[in-house]
ZATORNU-321502 format. One record per residue: residue in three letters; x, y, z of N, C-alpha, C in turn. Coordinates in steps of 0.001 Angstrom, whole numbers, plus 500000, padded with zeros to 6 digits. Layout:
! ZATORNU-321502
AlaXYZXYZXYZ;...
***
This chain:
! ZATORNU-321502
Gln435423267607820745434497267849819577434466266480818680;Pro433385265961818556433452264630817535433738265111816057;Lys434457264335815572434828264623814008434356263368813125;Leu433956263701811983433507262462811019434080262625809643;Val434541261571809265435069261358807717434277260077807213;Ala434192260208805967433476259508804869434365258633803925;Ala434269257315803735434816256565802627433636256444801742;Arg433891255526800760432742255536799652431298255049800396;Asp431551253967801160430244253660801814430466253159803317;Ser431212254061804059431320253826805402431819255213806021;Phe431915255271807372432233256397807953433078255997809185;Ala433804257112809666434486257058810864434447258179811642;Leu434142257921812996433834259087813986434896259050815173;Trp435360260114815365436367260202816634436438261518817136;Cys437190261659818421437257263025818961438782263046819140;Cys439361264252818754440594264584818552441303264397820058;Gly442444263750819954442987263331821190442464262096821886;Gly441448261297821375440966260224821976441698258979821393;Asn441214257918822055441800256481821797440812255712821097;Thr439892256171820666438617255301819974438364255865818524;Val438194255067817431437678255570816365436408254474816026;Ile435309255058815846434022254133815510433876254243814096;Thr433907252925813568433631253039811963432402252239811691;Trp431699252530810729430521251635810265430191251829808943;Gly429357250969808231429194250864806935429742249636806204;Lys429806249830805068430262248720804040429535247327804365;Gly428349247309804141427455246191804140426933246004805482;Glu426821246734806480426462246806807757424840246240807543;Gly424604245252808468423298244896808489422452245318809604;Lys421372244972809854420517245532810898420911244659812329;Gly421392243380812107421719242635813177423087242292813211;Lys423444241985814531424884241716814670425674240520813977;Ser424697239534813730425383238288813205425392238668811616;Lys424405239228810964424659239539809537425975240473809219;Ala425898241486810371427081242391810023428358241780810230;Gln428500240921811097429700240118811328429904239364810017;Lys429049238468809769429085237594808507429544238354807357;Arg428917239560806846429281240286805609430590240985805777;Asn430717241560807023432114242388807025433297241631807516;Lys433291240436807934434420239524808300435562239678807299;Gly436717240247807962437914240546807073437888241615806143;Lys436871242449806176436856243619805210437569244964805899;Gly437846244997807144438209246033807830437480247245808236;Phe436282246971808432435269247872808926434593247512810100;Gly433725248123810973433456247812812191432096247959812582;Lys431665247553813756430549247868814281430479248063815722;Leu429801249125816219429675249589817434428349248779818063;Phe428672247946819153427600247214819680426865248182820786;Asp425841247397821357424891248108822424425731248362823534;Asp426869247669823871427452247899825187428717249027824714;Asp428790249697823785429883250510823330431054249883823059;Gln431159248669822643432251247886822369432490247969820753;Leu433767248310820390433804248282818936434407247201818359;Phe434121246654817354434720245368816744435136245850815264;Leu436407245905814988436976246238813626437228245010812899;Tyr436408244521811954436366243317811273437836243121810458;Gly438374242138810889439650241661810068440924242465810567;His440752243465811507441871244191811924441862244453813462;Asp442973244202813958442984244518815601443794245856815880;Val443125247096815314443817248298815436443248249151816724;Gln442188248662817265441584249434818351442686249653819577;Asp443283248658819878444345248835820810445602249393820378;Ser445724249724819186446901250590818678446670252064818582;Leu445502252579818668445201253827818614445471254570820126;Asn446037255693819887446641256529821107446547258087820792;Gly445662258757821141445703260197820844445320260449819586;Val444284260001818985443781260205817506443929261827817325;Gln444584262234816144444596263642815856443735263782814653;Asp443644262951813643442879263108812449442718261752811892;Val441665261508811042441426260482810243441106260946808884;Lys441701260060807971441169260289806554440823258951805925;Ala440043259019804881439498257837804317439860257772802901;Ser440124256669802360440063256409800886438739255696800642;Gln438651254900799412437456254317799076437059253328800155;Ser437979252419800595437643251358801623438630251240802808;Ala439184252468802964440220252187804104440349253502804991;Phe440900253367806063441124254535806910442441254634807379;Ala443006256129807638444185256015808098444162257250809290;Ala444654256904810524444620257723811519445902258038812174;Ile446047259648812167447396260121812674447148260247814233;Gln448225259709814943448145259475816298448923260772816904;Ala448879261029818134449433262175818986450973261998818659;Asp451580261041818572453085260856818550453423260801817106;Gly452532261250816121452907261335814704452986260172813936;Ser452771258982814683452671257744813845451227257513813199;Ile451085256582812290449964256365811497449241254909811856;Val448215254751811844447490253408812146446587253315811016;Thr446509252330810111445770252139809004444880250730809107;Trp443664250754808527442799249592808544441903249729807363;Gly441423248636806897440617248541805752440996247659804618;Leu440537247720803490441057246903802403442464247156801829;Lys443576246333801776444680246507801647444978247333800261;His444346246959799350444476247353797983444030248935797910;Thr443330249435798925442949250895798924443544251556800142;Gly444784251192800461445409251834801494445454251419802894;Gly444535250262803155444377249851804429445668249108805122;Asp446655248764804320447836248218804820448917249116804596;Ser449659249797805514450739250638805338452025250105805943;Ser451989248743806014453212247840806581454556248155805850;Gln454310248392804418455424248565803704456251249706803877;Val455705250796804461456153252176804680456060252389806186;Gln455519251526807019455260251924808396456665252488809155;Asp457833252087808862458888252597809479459355253923808988;Arg458657254386808113459072255855807628457839256712807981;Leu456746256060808507455467257141808956455931257530810419;Arg456725258420810704456981259127811956456907260546811852;Ser456372261248812799456306262663812683455308263152811670;Val454229262608811266453410262814810341452442263972810765;Gln452618264991809615451926266276809790450711266499809349;Gln450350265832808083449224265801807438449101264626806438;Ile447760264130806239447611263069805402446288263299804461;Gln446269262723803217445195262732802393445148261466801929;Gly443938261289801162443698259892800605442877260193799160;Thr443338259452798269442599259003796983441520258067797042;Ile441024257566796057440056256347796316440920255091796768;Ser441996254889796407442844253831796792444149253947797169;Ala444611255056797832446072255374798275446041256574799332;Phe446922256427800062447201257537801219448596258297800856;Ala448605259570801134449889260214801258450094260950802549;Ala451349261084803077451571261889804574452699262848804213;Ile452464263955804738453631264781805006454259264530806397;Leu455598264487806270456252264298807512456980265711808090;Ala457332265686809275457875267000809741459015267717809061;Asp459871266903808372460926267170807568460489267816806155;Gly459230267593805861458736268228804709458616267075803596;Ser458980265883803724459130264789802936457837264294802789;Val457528263406801847456195262645801627456297261345801423;Val455664260423802140455349259008802149454086258648801610;Ala453829257689800573452839257428800097452514255722800074;Trp451276255264800083451183253804799970449857253507799550;Gly449615252443799139448291252007798617448393251757796930;Asp447531251904796166447511251554794728448407252564794030;Pro449534252173793433450381253079792701449815253748791660;Ile448853253318790995448049254052789725447423255230790363;Cys446850255272791553446136256360792384447073257034793212;Gly448470257165793115449373257733793881449980257260795070;Gly449760255902795253450348255098796301451682254752796306;Asn452729255378795332453895255064795256454629256435794638;Thr455498256931795428456357258177795032457629257995794592;Ala458207256778794343459408256363793877459964257171792614;Asp459187257435791666459379257978790444459034259616790469;Val458747260121791616458228261355791695459549262422792220;Asp459876263174791401460878264297791670460444265367792562;Gly461116265876793549460702267200794077459720267048795262;Leu459777265752795862458808265773796981459503265989798170;Phe459846267276798484460654267828799729460224269444799861;Asp460335269798801164459803270997801496458462271292801394;Val457629269912801249456104269988801247455501270671802294;Gln454412271591801985453889272226803196452162271798803231;Gln451698271377802101450346270998802150450014270039801043;Leu449239269087801258448700267954800275447156268206800094;Gln446824267757798845445519267655798524445498266573797527;Ala444095265924797375443823264770796791442585264892795843;Thr442529264322794666441401264034793887441063262515793952;Trp440225262223793192439761260734793313441180259740793098;Gly441991260181792120442997259397791871444472260021791697;Ala444673261198792399445929261852792356446164262691793601;Phe447380263052793697447851263843794788448580265026794178;Ala448546266184794723449122267462794541449901267987795810;Ala451054268353795749451709268874797025452302270219796638;Ile451931271253797681452467272553797314453765272691798331;Lys454766273136797718456156273349798228456277274648798904;Thr457134274958799931457417276164800490457724277331799549;Asp458268276742798436458651277728797312457323278083796559;Gly456245277597796705455096277749795998454953277014794744;Ser455953276069794418455634275210793331454921273894793630;Val454269273178792718453519272102792927453969271085792335;Val453832269844793007454348268619792480452987267595792636;Ala452734266979791405451568265927791329451993264620790808;Trp451146263626791411451366262311791053450202261440790973;Gly450199260366790400449228259565790268448486259388789084;His447148259281789006446658259037787671446412260115786815;Pro446985260290785677446962261499784919445619262127784471;Leu444531261348784608443283261815784195442732262419785480;Ala443258262063786680442628262919787896443591263877788340;Gly444560264394787554445454265531787763446707265043788217;Gly447140263907788094448485263391788472449567263955787583;Asp449243264570786664450214265022785725450354266636785744;Ser451337267229786365451191268769786536452356269404785506;Ser452842268545784409453948269178783807453581270223782823;Thr452332270646782647451911271778781827451499272998782671;Val451674272801784021451258274029784768452615274836785356;
***
């Protein structure tokens, strides 16, 4: 069954368990050459008439294996694969580059995205985040991110529900990143 997710001005289409994600948008032109020129290095793609996908600026298509879920930030995507690893692409400052935390992104159970960051729950209930720290892309100063069972996101913050029912939030305070009064 095909699934679809939207970023600010682009889409990603995939089938659960498949090895292909089709992305389009972010300045797509009507012709191939216009789209290539406008999108070069931006991290989005175009599906050509022969069903070949070109992801501009990122060579992730060969890295995808058994895609389980895809989430979007403003200008990036993150895909959970069958083995629980994550593949990201798109603009670096909106979460399209997870290389700083890639070694920790194993056994991912769930992922969510703000406009410029992603957060993932691992099988042990811990959380890993990357992208813009202002919008939740850094959990270094966040206490209590263990035994997490669910994540939700606003435009600029994440909230995690723990197994004991408590909530931990981080990110931009005006977007719900401060739950100290709850």
